[in-house]
N, C-alpha and C positions, 0 to 999 in steps of 0.2 A: 551485518544486516541479518535480520531474522524474519523469515516468512512463515506465516501460520495459515494453514488451509483447514477448511471444515472437514473433520474426520468422518469416515464411514457415511457417505451421503445416502446410501440406501437403508441404513439401519440394520445391516445384516449381521453385525458383530454381537447382536443380542442387546445392545443399548437402545435408548429411545431413538425414534426416527428423527432425522434432521428436518427442520422446517423447510417448506418449499423455497426455491430461490426467489430473490426479490423481483419485482416487476419491471424495474428500470436500472440503468447503470447509475451508480451513486459513488461519489468520492467523499469520504468522511473528512471531518476537520482533523488537522494534525494536533496532537496534544503532547507536550505544550508547544505553543507557537505564540510569541517568538521562541525560536529554538535556542537552547542553551548548550546542551551536550548531546542530547538525542531526543527523538520524537517518534511517535507511532502514527502511521497513516493507515486507515482502513478503507476498503472499497468493496462494493458489491456488484456482482455481475448476474444479469437475469438468464444468461445462457453462456455456454462455453465460448470463449473469445480469445483472440490474439490481442494482448494488451501491451502497453508501454506506460510505466509510471515514472515521471521525471520530476526533478526538483529544479527550480529556477530562483535566482535572486531577484530583488526588486527592480533591477535594471533589465530584466528579461533574459539574462545570460543563463544557459543551462549549467547547472552545478553537478548533477549526477543523475544517472539512470538507476532507479531503485529496483525495478522489477520489469521484466518483459518476457513475452512468450505466450504460449497457449495456456490458459487457465480455465478451470471448470467453473460452472455456475455456482454462486454462493458468495459468502463473505470471506474476505482475505484481509490480512494486515501485514504491514512491513514496518520494521523498526529501522529508522535512519540514524546512524551514529554521528551525524553532523560533519561528515567528511566528504570532500569532493572526489572526483574520479581518480585523482592522483594520490588519494589517501591523506591529503592535508586537512587539518581541522579548519572549518570555516568559522567566520566570526559570528557571534551571537546576533540574532536579528530575525526579521520576518522573511520567510521563504514561501514560494508558491509551488503548488503541486499540480501536475496535469496528468490526467489519465486518458 
């Protein structure tokens, strides 16, 4: 699992300033979905929030918790390697993500 966070939110490192945070909570589409081996899910937070990003199969069963905890405002992305909580590879198919 790889988590990417927006770097240098204040722009103090000498680079360009980061755009303002989004105005609402948004969960992006997973790409690719149907999931084959891995997929990337992005989400946006308008303010610092305690979040939980979970994966479910089409039967509504939880497959894995991808990210949880306190996160800063901005855009975040998580790469899911197609494995469940026990580390087993799940079958190719459609999965649902809930933030």
